[in-house]
C-alpha positions in Angstrom: 1.1 -28.4 -38.9 0.1 -24.6 -39.8 -0.3 -22.9 -36.6 -3.8 -22.7 -34.7 -6.3 -20.0 -35.4 -6.6 -19.6 -31.4 -2.4 -20.4 -31.0 -2.0 -17.0 -32.6 -3.6 -15.3 -30.4 -2.3 -15.6 -26.6 0.3 -12.9 -26.9 -0.2 -9.5 -25.3 -1.9 -7.9 -22.2 -5.6 -8.1 -21.5 -5.2 -5.0 -19.4 -4.5 -2.6 -22.3 -7.8 -4.2 -23.9 -9.4 -3.2 -20.6 -7.6 0.6 -20.1 -8.3 1.3 -24.0 -12.1 0.5 -23.7 -12.4 2.4 -20.2 -11.2 5.5 -21.7 -14.7 5.2 -23.6 -17.7 7.8 -22.2 -19.5 5.7 -20.2 -22.8 5.1 -21.6 -21.9 7.4 -24.7 -23.9 7.4 -28.2 -21.7 5.7 -30.5 -22.0 6.7 -34.0 -22.0 4.4 -37.1 -22.7 3.9 -40.8 -25.4 1.6 -40.6 -28.9 2.2 -40.4 -31.7 -0.5 -39.0 -32.1 -1.8 -42.7 -28.3 -1.9 -43.0 -26.7 -4.3 -40.6 -22.9 -4.9 -40.2 -21.3 -8.1 -38.7 -17.9 -8.2 -37.7 -16.0 -11.9 -37.5 -12.5 -13.7 -38.1 -11.8 -16.2 -40.7 -13.7 -19.8 -39.1 -15.3 -17.8 -36.7 -18.6 -18.6 -37.9 -19.4 -21.7 -40.5 -19.8 -19.9 -43.9 -23.4 -21.3 -44.8 -24.5 -20.5 -41.8 -23.5 -16.8 -42.8 -25.1 -17.2 -46.3 -28.2 -18.9 -45.0 -28.6 -15.8 -42.3 -28.5 -13.1 -45.0 -30.7 -14.9 -47.2 -33.5 -14.8 -44.1 -33.1 -11.7 -43.5 -33.2 -10.2 -46.7 -36.6 -8.8 -46.7 -35.9 -6.8 -43.9 -31.7 -6.7 -43.1 -29.5 -6.0 -45.6 -26.6 -7.8 -43.5 -23.4 -7.1 -44.5 -21.0 -10.2 -42.9 -16.9 -8.4 -42.8 -14.5 -10.8 -42.1 -11.6 -9.0 -40.1 -7.9 -10.1 -40.4 -5.3 -9.5 -38.2 -5.3 -9.4 -34.6 -9.6 -8.9 -34.4 -9.4 -7.5 -30.6 -7.1 -5.0 -31.2 -9.1 -4.0 -34.4 -12.7 -4.3 -32.6 -11.4 -1.9 -30.0 -9.8 0.7 -31.9 -13.4 0.9 -33.8 -15.1 1.2 -30.7 -12.7 3.8 -29.3 -12.9 5.9 -32.6 -16.8 5.5 -32.1 -17.3 5.6 -36.3 -18.0 2.0 -38.2 -19.0 0.5 -34.9 -20.4 -3.0 -36.7 -23.7 -3.7 -35.4 -23.6 -7.2 -34.4 -19.7 -8.2 -33.2 -18.0 -11.8 -32.3 -16.0 -11.9 -29.3 -13.3 -14.5 -29.2 -13.5 -16.4 -26.0 -9.9 -16.2 -25.0 -10.5 -11.9 -25.2 -13.6 -12.4 -23.4 -12.3 -11.3 -19.9 -10.8 -8.1 -21.8 -14.7 -6.9 -22.7 -16.6 -7.5 -19.6 -15.3 -4.9 -17.5 -16.6 -2.7 -20.4 -20.2 -4.1 -20.9 -21.5 -0.7 -21.2 -20.2 -0.5 -24.7 -23.0 -3.7 -25.5 -26.4 -4.3 -25.7 -27.3 -6.2 -22.3 -29.0 -9.2 -24.1 -31.1 -9.9 -21.2 -33.1 -6.8 -22.0 -33.8 -8.6 -25.6 -34.8 -12.0 -24.4 -31.8 -13.7 -24.1 -32.9 -15.7 -21.0 -35.2 -17.6 -22.0 -32.5 -19.4 -24.2 -30.3 -20.0 -21.2 -31.8 -23.8 -20.4 -30.5 -24.5 -23.9 -26.7 -23.7 -23.7 -24.1 -25.3 -21.4 -24.5 -23.6 -18.5 -20.0 -22.7 -18.0 -20.0 -21.4 -21.5 -23.5 -19.3 -21.0 -21.8 -17.7 -17.9 -18.5 -16.9 -19.6 -20.4 -14.3 -21.6 -21.8 -12.5 -18.4 -19.9 -9.5 -16.5 -19.6 -9.3 -13.0 -22.6 -6.4 -12.8 -25.1 -9.4 -14.0 -25.3 -8.3 -17.7 -25.1 -10.1 -20.8 -23.0 -9.3 -23.5 -21.6 -12.4 -25.2 -24.0 -15.1 -26.7 -22.4 -18.8 -26.6 -20.9 -19.3 -30.0 -18.9 -22.5 -29.5 -17.0 -24.3 -27.1 -13.0 -25.8 -27.6 -13.5 -29.5 -25.3 -9.9 -31.1 -25.1 -9.1 -34.7 -26.0 -6.7 -37.1 -26.4 -6.1 -37.4 -30.9 -3.6 -40.4 -31.1 -2.4 -42.0 -34.0 -4.3 -45.8 -33.9 -1.6 -48.1 -35.1 1.8 -46.3 -33.8 0.2 -46.7 -30.3 -0.6 -50.3 -31.1 2.6 -51.3 -32.4 4.2 -49.3 -29.3 2.5 -52.1 -27.3 -0.1 -49.8 -25.8 -3.9 -49.5 -25.2 -5.1 -48.5 -29.0 -8.9 -48.9 -29.1 -10.4 -45.3 -27.9 -12.0 -46.8 -25.2 -9.2 -48.2 -23.5 -7.5 -46.0 -23.9 -9.5 -43.3 -22.4 -9.6 -46.0 -19.3 -6.1 -47.0 -19.0 -4.6 -43.6 -19.6 -6.9 -41.6 -17.4 -4.6 -40.2 -14.8 -1.5 -37.9 -15.4 0.9 -40.8 -13.8 -0.5 -43.4 -16.6 -0.1 -40.6 -19.4 3.6 -40.5 -18.6 4.4 -44.2 -18.7 2.6 -44.6 -21.7 4.9 -42.0 -23.2 7.9 -43.7 -22.0 6.7 -47.1 -23.1 6.3 -45.1 -26.8 9.7 -44.2 -26.4 11.2 -47.6 -25.7 9.4 -49.4 -28.1 9.5 -46.9 -30.8 12.7 -45.2 -30.7 12.7 -41.8 -31.9 9.2 -41.1 -30.4 7.6 -38.7 -28.3 4.0 -38.7 -27.0 3.9 -34.5 -27.2 5.2 -31.8 -28.7 6.0 -30.0 -25.9 5.7 -28.9 -21.8 2.9 -26.4 -22.6 0.5 -29.0 -23.4 0.7 -30.5 -20.0 1.1 -27.2 -18.1 -1.4 -25.2 -20.1 -4.1 -28.2 -19.8 -3.9 -28.9 -16.7 -4.5 -25.4 -15.3 -7.8 -25.4 -17.4 -8.5 -28.5 -15.9 -8.9 -26.7 -12.3 -11.1 -23.7 -10.8 -9.1 -21.6 -10.4 -6.6 -19.1 -12.9 -4.3 -16.7 -12.2 -6.3 -13.7 -10.7 -9.6 -13.7 -8.2 -12.5 -12.2 -8.2 -10.7 -9.8 -5.7 -8.0 -8.6 -8.1 -5.7 -10.6 -5.8 -2.7 -12.4 -7.7 -2.8 -16.1 -7.0 -0.3 -17.4 -10.0 2.0 -18.5 -7.2 -0.3 -21.0 -5.8 -0.3 -25.3 -5.7 -3.4 -25.0 -8.5 -0.5 -23.1 -10.6 2.7 -25.1 -9.3 0.8 -28.1 -9.7 0.8 -27.6 -13.4 4.4 -27.1 -13.5 5.5 -29.6 -11.9 3.7 -32.1 -14.0 5.1 -30.1 -17.0 8.5 -30.6 -16.0 7.7 -33.7 -14.9 6.8 -34.5 -18.5 10.2 -33.1 -19.8 12.8 -35.4 -17.2 10.8 -38.3 -18.4 11.3 -37.4 -22.1 7.5 -37.7 -23.3 8.2 -34.4 -25.2 10.1 -33.4 -28.3 12.1 -30.4 -28.5 10.3 -29.2 -31.6 8.2 -26.0 -32.3 4.7 -26.1 -32.6 3.8 -25.1 -35.8 7.1 -25.7 -37.5 7.2 -27.6 -40.7 9.5 -30.0 -38.4 7.0 -30.6 -36.1 4.3 -31.5 -39.4 7.0 -33.8 -40.8 7.3 -35.7 -37.4 3.8 -36.2 -37.2 3.2 -37.8 -40.6 6.1 -39.5 -39.8 4.7 -41.1 -36.7 7.0 -39.6 -34.6 4.6 -37.4 -32.9 1.7 -39.7 -32.5 -0.7 -38.1 -29.7 -1.5 -34.6 -28.7 -3.8 -32.9 -26.4 -6.5 -30.8 -28.5 -9.4 -29.3 -28.6 -12.4 -30.0 -30.8 -11.0 -27.5 -33.6 -7.5 -28.9 -33.4 -9.1 -32.0 -35.8 -9.3 -29.5 -38.6 -6.2 -28.2 -38.1 -4.8 -32.3 -38.3 -6.7 -32.5 -41.3 -5.7 -29.5 -42.9 -1.7 -30.1 -41.9 -1.0 -33.2 -42.5 -3.8 -34.8 -44.5 -1.8 -37.7 -45.7 -2.7 -39.4 -42.1 -6.2 -39.9 -42.8 -7.5 -42.9 -41.6 -5.0 -43.0 -38.5 -6.1 -40.9 -35.9 -8.7 -41.8 -33.0 -9.9 -39.4 -30.4 -10.1 -40.5 -26.6 -10.7 -38.8 -23.5 -7.7 -36.9 -22.1 -6.3 -37.8 -18.5 -8.2 -37.0 -15.1 -11.1 -34.9 -17.0 -11.4 -32.3 -19.8 -10.4 -29.1 -20.3 -11.4 -26.1 -22.7 -9.3 -24.6 -25.0 -11.4 -21.8 -26.9 -14.6 -21.1 -27.7 -16.5 -17.4 -29.0 -19.7 -15.1 -28.8 -21.9 -13.0 -30.3 -22.3 -9.6 -29.0 -24.8 -6.6 -30.0 -22.6 -3.1 -29.8 -24.3 0.1 -28.6 -24.5 1.4 -31.9 -27.0 -1.1 -33.3 -29.9 1.2 -34.3 -32.3 -2.0 -34.5 -30.9 -4.4 -31.6 -34.2 -6.3 -31.2 -33.4 -7.5 -34.9 -29.9 -7.9 -34.2 -30.9 -10.7 -31.5 -33.0 -12.5 -33.3 -30.4 -12.7 -35.8 -27.9 -13.8 -33.5 -30.7 -16.4 -32.0 -31.4 -18.0 -35.2 -27.7 -18.3 -36.2 -26.6 -20.0 -33.0 -29.7 -22.8 -32.6 -29.0 -26.5 -32.1 -29.0 -26.8 -36.7 -27.3 -23.8 -37.4 -24.6 -24.7 -34.3 -24.5 -28.3 -35.6 -23.7 -27.2 -39.4 -20.7 -24.2 -38.0 -19.3 -27.8 -36.7 -19.6 -29.4 -40.2 -18.2 -26.4 -42.0 -15.5 -24.7 -39.5 -14.8 -27.3 -36.8 -17.0 -25.1 -34.0 -18.3 -27.2 -31.5 -22.0 -26.5 -30.3 -22.4 -25.0 -26.9 -25.8 -26.4 -27.1 -26.4 -29.9 -26.3 -29.2 -30.6 -28.4 -26.6 -30.4 -31.2 -24.8 -33.4 -30.7 -27.3 -35.8 -31.3 -28.2 -34.3 -34.8 -27.3 -36.3 -38.0 -24.7 -33.9 -39.1 -22.6 -34.6 -35.8 -23.1 -38.2 -36.1 -21.8 -39.0 -39.6 -18.4 -41.4 -39.0 -15.1 -39.7 -39.6 -13.2 -41.2 -42.0 -9.8 -38.8 -41.3 -10.4 -40.6 -37.6 -11.1 -44.5 -38.9 -14.6 -44.1 -38.9 -14.7 -42.9 -35.4 -18.1 -40.5 -34.3 -15.8 -38.3 -32.7 -18.9 -36.5 -30.7 -18.7 -39.5 -28.5 -16.1 -38.1 -27.0 -16.2 -34.7 -27.5 -19.7 -33.7 -26.5 -19.3 -35.4 -23.3 -16.2 -33.6 -22.4 -18.1 -30.3 -23.2 -20.7 -31.1 -20.5 -18.0 -31.7 -17.8 -15.5 -28.6 -18.0 -14.8 -27.3 -14.9 -15.7 -23.1 -14.4 -13.0 -20.7 -13.2 -12.8 -17.3 -13.0 -12.1 -15.7 -15.9 -9.9 -12.2 -15.2 -9.2 -9.5 -17.3 -5.9 -9.8 -16.3 -5.4 -13.3 -16.6 -3.7 -13.3 -20.1 -1.4 -10.7 -19.1 -0.2 -12.5 -15.3 -0.7 -16.1 -17.4 2.0 -15.0 -19.5 4.8 -14.9 -18.4 4.3 -18.3 -16.8 3.7 -19.6 -19.8 6.9 -18.2 -21.4 9.1 -19.4 -18.8 7.8 -23.3 -18.7 8.4 -23.1 -22.4 11.8 -22.1 -22.1 12.3 -25.2 -19.9 10.7 -27.3 -22.2 13.1 -26.0 -25.3 15.9 -24.2 -24.5 16.6 -26.7 -21.0 16.3 -24.0 -18.8 16.8 -24.9 -15.0 13.1 -25.3 -13.7 13.5 -23.2 -10.4 14.9 -20.7 -11.7 12.4 -20.6 -14.2 9.8 -20.0 -12.0 11.7 -17.6 -10.0 12.1 -15.5 -13.1 8.1 -15.8 -13.6 6.9 -14.7 -10.4 9.4 -12.0 -11.0 8.0 -10.5 -14.0 4.9 -11.4 -12.9 4.9 -9.3 -9.8 6.2 -5.9 -12.0 3.1 -7.0 -14.3 0.9 -6.7 -11.6 2.1 -4.0 -9.6 1.5 -2.0 -13.3 -1.8 -3.3 -13.5 -3.0 -2.5 -9.6 -3.3 -6.6 -9.0 -2.7 -7.0 -5.8 0.5 -9.3 -5.1 
């Protein structure tokens, strides 16, 4: 299976972005080549639905020449570099959800969307998603595009053959705890030798962390990645390895793709956008898949925003375009085009999202992802979370793939976190 469009974007230090943007003069004007008539939108491949972008250009052609530019490579770095250079800055810029905490401390580089009337739209959107676009000073820099509710994606016939529950409602009900989920993995391996429930321990670790209300750094700039919520996720990931329910394969490799296609990796905990990754990566598995709720409670993985930069010469018109592009109908279209799960619940009942999906055996997957999106637990998103979470993620991967001793891996992770925290000025 090809590496997820979000999976490529988790490396790097969030502190780098914060430092770079902080170097810009506060409140200074940012020159740009655009005018109020010529407006530039930056996003990335898959960041917006192509149909919606095309319709927006046509809809506003009488007043705005909207040029939508897909930026390849490491998007965040290119946007930050452009902002720092104060030239050729886009009027409207996409902000990836996993990078959002890096932008929030530098809210003065963006227009506060509240000044453009954003508050009147608040009640239409998922409250937790709306709040992710708001900086500590109360200014709103990001208008929600999508979110990434996580569910349990599994191959129906493999589960049936293994004597496991196989109808989505039964899987949701009977595998609703991590213990029940792990036990199902053990049964799967016993009944069908050579199979594993999940590709790697990272899937367990990261989803357990994402289920909670805390991450790695709190609002007071204290490192909390050594506390019980992270230790619990670590322990569950180690348990998954000990009980043999995860493979030794690496996500995104040809070997993993082959195992999925052959039914040897018949299950994954994937965000809504992962349904498109499966369709594109293993098209021969069409019809085999179903979607159920994940154990305990939903988590979220992904989801992005649109912003108006201070470079924009006509912010009112830019916001009008954003609000239209991200209304209920257009978010539904974005899901159809690019798997962008709507952040506005009114989309969930629209016809486009109520169609049975042949790839998932005719299941209406919205029946699982929709309720999941509305049950996400909100956690504080620190600009230092990426930097201080990475050593822990690296070391749990070493446990899963390389067989490193879990106790030593934990000690090494905490040692690395201590050094990074000292460098970033985060109290440990």
